[in-house]
C-alpha positions in Angstrom: -5.7 -25.0 44.9 -2.0 -26.0 44.7 0.3 -23.5 43.2 2.1 -24.0 39.9 5.8 -24.0 39.3 5.7 -20.7 37.6 3.8 -19.1 40.5 6.3 -20.5 43.0 9.4 -19.4 41.1 8.0 -15.9 40.3 7.2 -15.3 44.0 10.9 -15.8 45.0 13.2 -12.7 44.8 16.4 -13.1 42.7 19.7 -12.3 44.4 23.3 -12.4 43.0 24.9 -12.8 39.6 24.8 -10.4 36.7 22.5 -11.8 34.1 24.2 -9.8 31.3 27.4 -11.7 31.9 25.8 -15.0 31.0 25.0 -14.0 27.4 28.4 -12.9 26.1 28.6 -16.1 24.0 24.9 -16.2 23.2 25.6 -16.7 19.5 26.4 -20.4 20.3 24.3 -22.4 22.5 26.6 -23.8 25.2 26.1 -27.4 26.3 28.6 -28.6 28.9 26.4 -31.3 30.5 27.1 -34.0 27.9 30.4 -35.2 26.5 29.4 -34.4 22.9 27.9 -31.0 23.8 31.1 -30.1 25.7 33.3 -31.1 22.8 31.4 -28.9 20.4 31.4 -26.0 22.9 35.1 -26.4 23.7 36.0 -26.2 20.1 34.1 -23.0 19.7 35.7 -21.5 22.8 39.1 -22.6 21.7 38.8 -20.9 18.3 37.9 -17.6 20.0 40.6 -17.8 22.7 43.4 -19.1 20.4 42.8 -16.3 17.8 42.9 -13.8 20.7 46.2 -15.0 22.0 47.9 -15.9 18.7 49.8 -12.6 18.3 50.7 -12.5 21.9 52.3 -15.9 21.7 54.3 -14.9 18.7 55.6 -11.8 20.6 56.2 -13.9 23.7 58.5 -16.3 21.8 60.5 -13.2 20.6 60.6 -11.9 24.1 62.2 -15.1 25.4 64.7 -15.0 22.5 65.8 -11.4 23.3 66.4 -12.3 27.0 68.4 -15.4 25.9 70.5 -13.3 23.5 68.9 -14.5 20.2 68.2 -11.0 19.0 68.7 -11.3 15.2 65.8 -12.5 13.0 66.5 -15.0 10.3 66.1 -12.4 7.6 68.6 -10.1 9.2 71.1 -12.9 9.6 70.9 -13.7 6.0 71.3 -10.1 5.0 74.4 -9.7 7.2 75.9 -12.8 5.6 75.4 -11.4 2.2 77.0 -8.1 3.1 79.8 -9.8 5.1 78.8 -8.0 8.2 79.3 -9.4 11.7 76.3 -10.6 13.8 77.1 -8.6 17.0 74.9 -9.0 20.1 75.7 -7.2 23.3 72.8 -8.5 25.5 71.8 -5.6 27.8 68.2 -6.8 28.4 69.2 -9.9 30.5 70.9 -7.9 33.3 67.8 -5.7 33.6 65.5 -8.7 33.9 67.8 -10.4 36.3 67.9 -7.4 38.6 64.1 -7.4 38.9 64.2 -11.1 39.6 66.7 -10.5 42.3 64.5 -7.9 43.9 61.7 -10.5 44.2 64.0 -13.2 45.5 65.4 -10.9 48.2 62.0 -9.6 49.3 59.8 -12.6 49.4 56.6 -12.6 51.3 54.8 -15.1 53.6 51.1 -15.8 54.2 49.4 -15.8 57.5 45.9 -17.1 58.3 43.8 -15.2 60.8 40.5 -16.7 61.9 37.4 -14.5 61.7 36.3 -14.4 65.3 35.5 -11.7 67.9 38.4 -10.5 69.9 42.1 -9.9 69.2 43.5 -10.7 65.8 46.0 -13.5 66.3 47.2 -15.7 63.4 46.6 -19.4 63.5 50.1 -20.7 64.1 49.3 -24.3 63.1 47.7 -23.4 59.8 50.4 -20.8 59.0 53.2 -23.2 59.8 51.4 -26.0 57.8 51.3 -23.7 54.8 55.0 -22.8 55.2 55.8 -26.5 55.6 53.8 -27.5 52.5 55.5 -24.8 50.5 58.9 -25.9 51.6 58.2 -29.5 50.7 57.4 -28.6 47.1 60.0 -25.8 46.6 57.3 -23.3 46.1 59.6 -20.3 46.3 61.7 -21.5 43.4 58.7 -22.2 41.3 57.2 -18.8 42.0 60.5 -17.1 41.2 60.5 -18.9 37.8 57.0 -17.7 37.2 57.9 -14.2 38.1 60.6 -14.3 35.4 57.8 -15.1 32.9 55.8 -12.2 34.3 58.6 -9.7 33.8 59.6 -11.1 30.4 56.3 -11.6 28.6 53.6 -10.1 30.9 51.9 -13.3 31.9 52.9 -16.1 34.3 51.0 -19.2 35.5 51.3 -21.4 38.6 49.5 -24.7 39.1 48.5 -25.7 42.6 47.4 -29.4 42.9 47.6 -32.5 45.1 50.2 -35.0 44.0 50.2 -38.7 45.1 53.2 -40.0 43.1 55.9 -39.4 45.8 53.7 -39.6 48.9 50.6 -42.0 48.9 49.0 -39.7 51.5 49.3 -36.8 49.2 51.2 -33.6 49.2 50.6 -30.1 47.8 52.6 -29.2 44.7 53.1 -25.8 43.2 54.5 -25.8 39.7 55.3 -23.1 37.2 53.6 -23.6 33.9 54.9 -22.6 30.4 52.9 -19.5 29.3 53.0 -20.7 25.7 50.9 -23.8 26.7 48.2 -21.6 28.2 45.1 -19.9 26.8 42.5 -17.8 28.6 39.1 -16.3 28.1 39.3 -13.7 25.3 36.7 -11.6 27.1 38.8 -11.3 30.3 40.1 -7.9 31.1 40.8 -7.8 34.9 44.2 -8.1 36.4 45.4 -11.6 37.0 42.4 -12.7 34.9 40.1 -12.4 37.9 37.1 -12.3 35.6 38.1 -15.2 33.3 35.3 -17.7 32.7 37.7 -20.4 31.4 41.4 -21.2 31.1 43.2 -23.8 29.0 46.4 -25.8 29.0 47.3 -27.3 25.7 50.2 -29.7 26.0 52.2 -31.8 23.7 53.3 -34.9 25.5 54.4 -38.5 24.9 51.4 -40.8 24.5 52.6 -42.9 27.4 51.9 -40.0 29.8 48.5 -39.4 28.2 47.6 -43.0 28.8 48.2 -42.5 32.5 46.1 -39.3 32.7 43.2 -40.9 30.8 43.2 -44.7 31.4 40.7 -46.9 29.5 40.6 -44.8 26.3 41.9 -45.7 22.8 45.1 -44.0 21.6 43.3 -42.2 18.8 40.9 -40.7 21.4 43.8 -39.1 23.3 45.1 -36.8 20.5 43.4 -33.4 20.2 44.6 -32.7 16.7 42.0 -30.0 16.4 44.0 -27.9 19.0 47.4 -28.2 17.2 48.5 -25.0 15.5 50.1 -25.9 12.2 51.0 -22.3 11.2 50.6 -18.8 12.6 47.4 -18.1 10.9 44.9 -20.9 11.5 44.8 -23.9 13.8 44.5 -27.3 12.4 40.7 -27.6 13.0 40.2 -31.1 11.3 38.7 -34.2 12.9 40.8 -37.1 11.7 39.2 -39.8 13.8 37.5 -41.7 11.0 40.5 -41.5 8.6 42.8 -42.4 11.5 40.9 -45.5 12.3 40.7 -46.6 8.7 44.3 -45.9 7.6 46.2 -46.9 10.7 46.2 -50.4 12.1 46.0 -51.2 15.8 49.7 -52.2 16.0 50.8 -48.9 14.5 48.5 -47.0 16.9 50.5 -48.4 19.8 53.7 -46.9 18.6 55.2 -44.2 20.8 54.6 -40.7 19.5 53.7 -37.2 20.8 50.1 -36.2 21.0 48.2 -33.0 22.0 46.1 -33.1 25.1 43.8 -30.3 26.2 43.0 -29.5 29.8 40.0 -27.1 30.2 38.8 -25.5 33.4 35.7 -23.3 33.4 32.9 -22.2 35.7 29.1 -22.2 35.3 26.3 -20.5 37.1 24.0 -22.7 39.1 20.7 -21.5 40.5 19.7 -22.6 44.1 17.4 -21.4 46.8 18.1 -20.4 50.4 15.1 -21.4 52.5 14.2 -20.4 56.1 12.1 -23.0 57.9 11.5 -22.5 61.6 14.5 -20.2 61.9 16.9 -22.6 60.2 18.5 -22.0 56.9 18.8 -24.6 54.2 20.1 -24.7 50.6 18.0 -26.4 48.0 18.4 -27.1 44.3 15.7 -26.0 41.9 14.1 -29.4 41.8 14.2 -29.8 45.5 12.8 -26.3 46.0 9.8 -26.9 43.8 8.8 -30.0 45.8 9.3 -28.3 49.2 7.6 -25.1 48.1 4.5 -26.9 47.0 4.2 -28.7 50.3 4.9 -25.6 52.3 2.4 -23.5 50.4 -0.3 -26.1 50.9 0.5 -26.3 54.6 0.3 -22.5 54.9 -3.1 -22.4 53.2 -4.3 -24.9 55.7 -2.9 -22.9 58.6 -0.4 -25.5 59.6 2.7 -23.4 59.3 3.7 -19.8 58.6 4.7 -18.8 55.1 8.1 -20.2 54.1 10.8 -17.6 53.4 13.0 -18.2 50.4 15.5 -16.4 48.2 16.7 -17.4 44.7 20.5 -17.3 44.5 23.1 -17.9 41.9 26.6 -19.3 42.5 29.6 -20.4 40.5 30.4 -24.1 40.0 33.9 -24.8 38.9 34.5 -27.8 36.6 37.4 -29.2 34.6 37.7 -31.6 31.6 40.4 -33.6 29.8 39.8 -33.5 26.1 41.5 -35.3 23.2 39.7 -36.1 20.0 36.8 -36.8 22.4 36.0 -35.6 25.9 37.9 -38.0 28.1 36.6 -36.9 31.5 34.5 -34.2 33.3 35.2 -33.7 37.0 34.6 -31.0 39.6 37.3 -28.3 39.9 40.4 -28.7 42.0 38.9 -26.3 44.6 35.5 -24.8 44.9 36.4 -21.1 44.7 38.5 -20.7 41.6 40.8 -22.3 39.0 43.8 -24.3 40.1 45.9 -22.3 37.6 46.7 -18.9 39.0 47.7 -16.3 36.5 49.9 -13.2 37.1 49.5 -10.3 34.6 51.9 -7.5 34.0 51.2 -4.3 32.0 47.9 -4.0 30.1 47.6 -3.6 26.4 44.1 -2.1 26.6 43.2 -2.2 22.9 44.5 -5.7 22.2 43.2 -7.0 25.5 46.5 -8.7 26.3 49.4 -8.2 28.7 53.1 -7.5 28.2 56.3 -7.3 30.3 59.4 -5.2 30.4 61.0 -6.8 27.4 58.5 -5.4 25.0 59.7 -1.9 25.3 63.4 -2.8 25.4 63.4 -4.8 22.1 63.6 -1.9 19.7 66.5 -0.1 21.5 68.4 -3.4 21.8 67.7 -4.2 18.2 68.9 -0.8 16.9 71.9 -0.9 19.3 72.9 -4.2 17.7 72.5 -2.9 14.2 74.4 0.3 14.7 77.2 -1.6 16.4 77.3 -4.1 13.6 77.4 -1.2 11.1 80.2 0.5 13.0 82.3 -2.7 13.0 81.6 -3.2 9.3 82.9 0.4 8.6 86.0 -0.2 10.7 86.7 -3.5 9.1 86.2 -2.2 5.6 88.2 1.0 6.1 90.8 0.0 8.7 93.4 0.6 6.0 92.5 3.0 3.3 94.7 1.4 0.7 97.6 2.7 -1.5 98.1 4.9 -4.5 101.1 4.2 -6.7 102.5 5.3 -10.1 103.1 2.7 -12.7 106.7 1.4 -12.5 107.1 2.3 -8.8 107.5 -1.4 -7.9 109.9 -4.0 -9.1 107.0 -6.5 -9.3 103.4 -5.2 -9.2 102.0 -8.6 -8.3 104.5 -9.1 -5.5 103.7 -5.6 -4.2 100.0 -6.4 -4.1 100.6 -9.5 -2.0 103.1 -8.0 0.5 102.2 -4.3 0.9 99.5 -5.1 3.5 101.7 -7.6 5.4 104.2 -6.7 8.1 106.3 -9.8 7.7 107.0 -9.3 4.0 109.2 -6.9 2.1 107.8 -4.9 -0.7 110.5 -4.2 -3.3 110.4 -0.9 -5.0 112.5 0.7 -7.8 115.4 2.9 -6.8 114.3 6.5 -6.1 110.6 5.6 -5.9 110.3 6.3 -2.2 112.2 9.5 -2.4 110.2 10.7 -5.3 107.0 9.9 -3.3 105.7 7.8 -6.2 103.6 5.9 -3.6 101.2 7.3 -1.0 98.5 5.9 1.4 94.8 6.5 0.9 93.1 8.3 3.8 90.3 6.2 5.2 86.9 8.0 5.6 86.1 9.1 9.1 83.3 7.5 11.1 80.2 9.7 11.2 79.9 11.5 14.6 76.2 10.9 14.7 76.8 7.2 14.6 78.3 7.2 18.1 75.5 9.4 19.4 72.9 7.1 18.0 74.7 4.1 19.5 74.9 5.7 23.0 71.3 6.8 22.7 70.1 3.3 21.9 72.1 1.7 24.8 70.8 4.3 27.3 67.2 3.8 26.0 67.2 0.2 27.0 67.2 1.2 30.6 65.1 4.3 30.1 62.1 2.5 28.5 62.2 -0.2 31.3 62.3 2.3 34.1 65.3 0.4 35.8 67.9 2.9 36.7 71.6 2.3 37.3 71.1 2.3 41.1 68.8 -0.7 40.9 71.3 -2.4 38.6 74.1 -1.7 41.0 76.2 0.0 38.3 76.3 3.5 39.6 80.0 4.5 39.6 79.8 8.1 40.8 80.1 8.9 44.5 76.8 10.1 45.9 75.1 10.2 49.3 73.5 7.0 50.5 70.2 8.8 51.0 70.2 10.0 47.4 70.9 6.5 46.2 68.1 5.0 48.3 65.7 7.6 47.0 66.6 6.7 43.4 66.2 3.0 44.1 62.8 3.7 45.6 61.9 5.7 42.4 62.8 2.7 40.3 60.7 0.4 42.6 57.7 2.7 42.1 57.8 2.0 38.3 57.8 -1.7 39.1 55.0 -1.4 41.6 52.3 -2.8 39.2 54.3 -6.0 38.6 54.8 -6.6 42.3 51.2 -5.8 43.0 50.2 -8.6 40.7 52.5 -10.9 42.7 50.9 -9.8 46.0 47.5 -10.5 44.6 48.6 -13.9 43.4 49.9 -14.7 46.9 46.5 -14.0 48.5 44.6 -16.2 46.1 47.2 -18.9 46.2 47.1 -18.7 50.1 43.3 -19.5 49.8 44.0 -22.5 47.6 46.7 -23.7 50.0 44.2 -23.3 53.0 41.6 -25.3 51.1 44.1 -28.1 50.4 45.3 -28.2 54.0 41.9 -28.4 55.5 40.5 -30.9 52.9 43.4 -33.2 52.2 46.2 -32.7 54.8 44.3 -32.5 58.1 44.8 -36.2 58.8 47.0 -36.1 61.9 50.4 -35.9 60.1 53.2 -34.1 62.0 54.3 -30.7 60.8 57.2 -28.6 62.1 56.4 -25.3 63.8 59.1 -22.8 64.6 58.0 -20.3 67.3 59.3 -18.3 70.2 59.9 -21.6 72.1 61.9 -23.1 69.3 61.0 -25.8 66.8 58.5 -28.5 67.6 56.3 -31.0 65.8 52.5 -31.0 66.2 49.8 -33.1 64.5 47.8 -31.4 61.9 44.2 -32.2 62.8 41.1 -30.4 61.4 39.3 -28.5 64.1 35.5 -29.1 64.4 33.2 -26.4 63.2 33.3 -24.1 60.2 35.9 -21.3 60.6 36.6 -18.7 58.0 40.1 -17.2 57.7 41.5 -14.0 56.3 44.7 -14.4 54.2 47.3 -11.8 55.1 50.4 -11.3 53.0 53.3 -10.1 55.2 57.0 -9.5 54.7 58.9 -12.7 55.2 61.4 -12.5 58.1 63.9 -14.7 56.2 64.2 -12.5 53.1 67.7 -11.0 53.1 66.7 -7.4 52.3 64.0 -7.4 54.9 66.3 -8.8 57.6 68.9 -6.2 56.7 66.5 -3.3 56.9 65.0 -4.4 60.2 68.4 -4.9 61.7 69.7 -1.5 60.6 66.6 0.1 62.2 67.2 -1.8 65.4 70.8 -0.7 65.6 69.6 2.9 65.4 67.1 2.4 68.2 69.4 0.4 70.4 70.7 3.3 72.5 67.1 3.9 73.6 65.9 0.3 73.9 69.1 -1.4 75.0 68.4 -1.0 78.8 64.8 -2.0 78.6 65.1 -5.3 76.7 65.2 -8.6 78.5 66.4 -12.0 77.3 63.1 -12.9 75.7 63.1 -9.7 73.7 66.6 -10.5 72.4 65.4 -14.0 71.4 62.8 -12.4 69.1 65.1 -9.7 67.7 67.7 -12.3 66.7 65.3 -13.7 64.1 65.9 -10.5 62.1 69.7 -10.4 62.4 71.8 -11.1 59.3 73.6 -13.9 61.2 73.5 -17.5 59.9 70.3 -19.3 60.9 72.3 -22.0 62.8 74.0 -19.3 65.0 70.6 -17.6 65.7 69.0 -20.9 66.7 71.8 -21.8 69.1 71.7 -18.3 70.6 67.9 -18.5 71.1 68.3 -22.0 72.7 70.8 -20.7 75.1 68.6 -17.8 76.1 65.7 -20.2 76.6 67.8 -22.5 78.9 68.9 -19.5 81.0 65.3 -18.4 81.4 64.3 -21.9 82.6 67.1 -21.9 85.1 66.2 -18.4 86.4 62.5 -19.2 86.8 62.8 -21.0 90.2 64.9 -18.0 91.5 62.3 -15.6 90.3 59.6 -17.6 92.0 61.5 -17.5 95.3 62.0 -13.8 95.0 58.3 -13.3 94.6 57.6 -15.5 97.6 60.1 -13.5 99.7 58.5 -10.2 98.6 55.1 -11.6 99.6 56.4 -12.7 103.0 57.9 -9.2 103.6 54.6 -7.6 102.8 52.7 -10.0 105.2 55.2 -9.2 107.9 54.8 -5.5 107.5 51.0 -5.9 107.8 51.3 -8.0 110.9 53.7 -5.4 112.5 51.3 -2.6 111.8 48.5 -4.6 113.4 50.6 -5.5 116.4 51.6 -1.8 116.9 48.0 -0.8 116.8 47.1 -3.4 119.4 50.1 -2.3 121.6 48.9 1.3 121.5 45.4 0.2 122.5 46.7 -1.9 125.3 49.0 0.8 126.6 46.0 3.2 126.6 43.9 0.7 128.5 46.7 0.1 131.0 47.1 3.8 131.6 43.4 4.3 132.3 43.2 1.2 134.5 46.2 2.4 136.6 44.7 5.9 137.1 41.2 4.7 138.0 42.3 2.0 140.4 45.3 3.5 142.1 43.7 3.6 145.5 42.4 0.0 145.4 45.8 -1.2 144.3 47.3 0.4 147.5 44.9 -1.6 149.7 45.5 -5.0 148.0 46.7 -7.7 150.3 50.2 -9.2 149.8 48.6 -12.5 148.7 46.8 -10.9 145.8 50.0 -9.1 144.6 52.0 -12.4 144.8 49.3 -14.2 142.8 49.3 -11.5 140.2 53.1 -11.4 139.9 53.2 -15.2 139.6 50.7 -15.4 136.8 52.4 -12.5 135.0 55.8 -14.3 135.3 54.3 -17.6 133.9 52.8 -15.8 130.9 56.0 -13.8 130.3 58.0 -17.0 130.4 55.7 -18.7 127.9 55.7 -15.7 125.6 59.5 -15.5 125.7 59.8 -19.2 124.9 57.4 -18.9 121.9 59.2 -15.8 120.7 62.6 -17.7 120.9 61.2 -20.6 119.0 59.8 -18.4 116.3 63.0 -16.4 116.1 65.1 -19.6 115.8 62.8 -21.0 113.1 62.8 -17.7 111.1 66.6 -17.5 111.3 67.0 -21.2 110.2 64.6 -20.7 107.3 66.3 -17.5 106.3 69.7 -19.2 106.6 68.6 -22.1 104.4 67.2 -19.7 101.7 70.3 -17.5 101.9 72.6 -20.5 101.6 70.7 -22.0 98.6 70.6 -18.6 96.9 74.3 -18.1 97.4 75.1 -21.5 95.9 72.9 -20.8 92.8 74.2 -17.2 92.5 77.8 -18.1 92.4 77.5 -19.2 88.7 75.5 -16.2 87.6 76.6 -12.9 86.3 77.1 -9.7 88.2 73.5 -8.6 87.6 72.2 -11.7 89.3 74.7 -11.2 92.2 73.4 -7.7 92.8 69.8 -9.1 92.8 70.9 -11.7 95.4 72.3 -9.0 97.7 69.0 -7.2 97.5 67.1 -10.4 98.4 69.4 -11.0 101.4 68.7 -7.5 102.6 65.0 -8.2 102.2 65.3 -11.4 104.2 67.2 -9.7 107.1 64.6 -6.9 107.1 61.8 -9.5 107.2 63.5 -11.2 110.2 63.8 -8.0 112.1 60.2 -7.1 111.3 59.1 -10.6 112.5 61.1 -10.1 115.8 59.6 -6.8 116.3 56.1 -8.1 115.6 56.6 -11.0 118.0 57.9 -8.7 120.8 55.0 -6.3 120.3 52.6 -9.2 120.3 54.1 -10.5 123.6 53.8 -7.1 125.3 50.2 -6.8 124.3 49.4 -10.3 125.5 51.2 -9.6 128.8 49.2 -6.4 129.3 46.0 -8.2 128.7 46.9 -10.9 131.2 47.8 -8.4 133.9 44.5 -6.6 133.4 42.5 -9.8 133.6 44.5 -10.8 136.8 43.7 -7.5 138.5 40.1 -7.8 137.6 39.9 -11.3 139.0 41.6 -10.1 142.3 39.1 -7.2 142.6 36.2 -9.5 142.0 37.5 -12.0 144.7 37.9 -9.1 147.1 34.4 -7.9 146.4 32.9 -11.3 146.9 34.8 -11.9 150.1 33.5 -8.7 151.5 
């Protein structure tokens, strides 16, 4: 009996995904499969997310105004004008923000890709260089620094990673900083960098000409998402004017150039699939495919044709994106398969509000009160700079002329005779400034730094003389307060490195040439995708080109130089020069010179190794010859003792024959020895002459090495001569012994 779909599905265990997370918007049935359903769902999502971010956007606009020096509200400005008070702004927030931005610029990081494989961990130079090359092509460092300014200012920053085909038809990777005021995010997201966000938005106001390019083939009235335009700070304009728009506006008027609102939505959905094991092989099947395969496999199992099929029910995230105007214009897969193309950086968490804020939020009140108290002080000084005058009636010749001239230094005030002596006129004493006013003003100014955690050492404004160690410790303490901000930046770099890797492997691995700078200098290699599926770990490391990093490394090397100086060779110096604070052009020329010297010295080093091997072989031959000589001498001594009587009875003809054969062998041996000696001396002379010619242009160290080599050569020649002489003596002893044996044998046969 064939199994039903319910039986098949119930028999499969569920793995992955939290079911509770799928129901947080259960009040509205979400339909993202059809265009109409997605439009309805998107409007509901937008209402939730826009209400959540409305107050944050209002505060963000104020944060940007404070950094730019616009620190008086419209109400305060009107009140100051009515009271004839000056609008004084001493912007102390901007230097604090710029100091933090400078820390990021001077301590940039780089990303390395390390393949997951057994063995030593070595970064993939091609992929790492390709990522660096792609970032350099799109000025990624500058865009990320601009985004970091947003992070420090308002607590949220956004960077878009995408493929662009406008400048290069083959495509190039583009990283672009996005305006935080254009962005919205999932109201339920609480993790840093919005890691748990289910959706993100970008609501842009753009010319309709640009919208036509993004969504070709649609009517102009379909491009404007008027439901997403915020008309005031309380409620969005949630009307649908399509019908009235079509009725009231003619086609010609619709073609007129104007700005429209376009919504770009990215979200993810959960998709159920099955991992099936058939004959030891794994396969992934959709729900429909699994039902068909499972029925057939169950039937085959019941008939005994195959073992039971192993399967596991899994859930994965599928990323999608849509372009929405008054209607849904398009629905496409996400830019990459593991996340959104918009990467968000978050600062400090406002837990109760579920939003994020930057350093400016805490500095606004001290800056605001510092401006007000300074304006109040200047108003008091302006109003009471001169306290006025007290005079008796009749003290002046002309009271009106006295009123016009008494406060002017270039006019004479005429008085009646005796009025000055009688002191009929005296100056009013101006009221003193309250002492607490200066204390409040200084307190507000110092609080601007205190609430941000940026001390004067980080600002570079410390005037008192203090030890360098103490100043470094205080700088480190200031950096500890900013650790959460830089941690968000580091987390972004890891995720952005994964996006970059996906784009490189998917779109750029087409054989294009990229520039790689390594220990051997710069070279161009083709970027070709390697066969097989390889996973990579993304490592965020200190970038060697950041000024602060180079300075720190170089200072450390200078302290270690008395210990390491004698043990470093030229190749080590070529690596260390990368961390020197010298200009890049000087370092590159220096490294090239070291590389050329190493290439010239390589043949000499090879010859030195060959000479050392020859000396070792000669020593071995000499030892063997000495052993043979000792054995021959022992055999000769035994032969002479045992056969002394027979030697006395030998006939003169046998002695003459023996002496003749010994002389012949000795002559041949001496000739061979002479030829070997002459060849060795000629070869040694050639090598010594060639080495001398090469060494004349080298430094004193190489000259010393040459003298050592010459000594080795002479020693080798002497050892070779000794070995040849010893070998000749051994051979002569063997010939003499064989000749004597032959004579004895002849004598024995003749008898």
